[in-house]
C-alpha positions in Angstrom: 0.0 0.0 0.0 3.0 2.3 0.5 4.0 1.8 -3.1 0.5 2.8 -4.2 0.7 5.9 -2.0 4.2 6.8 -3.4 3.1 6.3 -7.0 0.1 8.6 -6.4 2.3 11.3 -4.8 4.8 11.2 -7.6 2.0 11.4 -10.2 3.8 8.8 -12.2 2.1 7.6 -15.3 2.2 3.9 -14.4 1.0 2.9 -17.9 4.0 4.4 -19.5 6.5 3.6 -16.8 5.4 0.1 -15.8 8.8 -1.4 -16.5 10.4 1.0 -14.0 7.8 0.2 -11.4 8.2 -3.5 -11.9 11.9 -3.2 -11.4 11.3 -1.2 -8.1 8.9 -3.9 -7.0 11.4 -6.7 -7.6 14.2 -4.7 -5.8 11.9 -4.1 -2.9 11.0 -7.8 -2.6 14.6 -8.8 -2.9 15.8 -6.3 -0.3 13.1 -7.4 2.2 14.0 -11.1 1.6 17.8 -10.5 1.9 17.3 -8.4 5.0 15.3 -11.0 6.8 17.8 -13.7 5.8 20.7 -11.6 7.1 18.9 -10.9 10.4 18.3 -14.6 10.9 22.0 -15.2 10.5 23.1 -13.0 13.4 24.5 -14.5 16.6 21.4 -13.7 18.7 19.1 -15.2 16.2 21.2 -18.3 15.9 21.2 -18.8 19.7 17.4 -18.7 19.7 17.2 -21.1 16.7 15.6 -18.4 14.5 15.0 -19.4 10.9 13.6 -17.7 7.9 11.1 -19.7 5.8 10.2 -17.0 3.3 9.8 -17.1 -0.4 9.9 -14.2 -2.7 6.6 -15.4 -4.1 4.9 -14.0 -1.0 6.1 -10.5 -2.0 4.8 -10.9 -5.5 1.5 -12.1 -4.2 1.2 -9.2 -1.8 1.9 -6.6 -4.6 -0.5 -8.3 -6.9 -3.2 -8.3 -4.2 -2.8 -4.6 -3.4 -2.6 -3.5 -7.0 -5.6 -5.6 -8.0 -7.7 -3.3 -5.8 -7.0 -0.5 -8.3 -7.5 -2.3 -11.6 -7.7 0.7 -13.9 -4.4 2.2 -12.7 -2.3 -1.0 -12.7 -3.6 -3.2 -15.5 -0.3 -3.8 -17.3 1.6 -4.5 -14.1 -1.1 -6.9 -12.9 -0.8 -8.8 -16.2 3.0 -9.2 -15.6 2.6 -10.1 -11.9 -0.1 -12.6 -12.7 2.1 -14.2 -15.3 5.0 -14.5 -12.9 2.8 -16.0 -10.2 1.5 -18.6 -12.7 5.0 -19.9 -13.6 5.6 -23.5 -12.6 8.4 -22.5 -10.2 6.0 -20.4 -8.3 2.8 -22.5 -8.5 4.1 -25.2 -6.2 4.3 -22.8 -3.3 0.6 -21.9 -3.5 -0.5 -24.8 -1.3 2.4 -24.2 1.2 1.5 -20.6 1.8 -2.3 -20.8 1.4 -3.0 -20.0 5.1 -0.6 -17.1 5.2 -2.2 -15.6 2.1 -5.7 -16.1 3.5 -4.7 -14.3 6.7 -3.2 -11.4 4.8 -6.3 -11.1 2.7 -8.5 -10.9 5.7 -6.6 -8.0 7.2 -6.5 -6.3 3.8 -10.3 -6.2 3.6 -10.4 -4.1 6.7 -8.2 -1.4 5.1 -9.5 1.2 2.7 -7.1 3.0 0.4 
């Protein structure tokens, strides 16, 4: 939702600059994933047996879900995100993260943006 807010503030024409926005989305997901993995590798986390069981697919799904609420503004990006989520390497994770996605969708319905 922050990304949606930033794009509206910048008054960026998402239709023209969808490739730029997709690169930013991928970098954001990669940064969050790398940051979580790094924090799980610190000494304190290792002493408490912390582990990270995340997949980048969750980030793609989150962006797809939020942008699908604004279909007119993000049509091209939604097509690309839908295609990436439908790839065989991402499809097998759907069952594994079904409960997490359902929980996230329930909280998203409470928010209006």
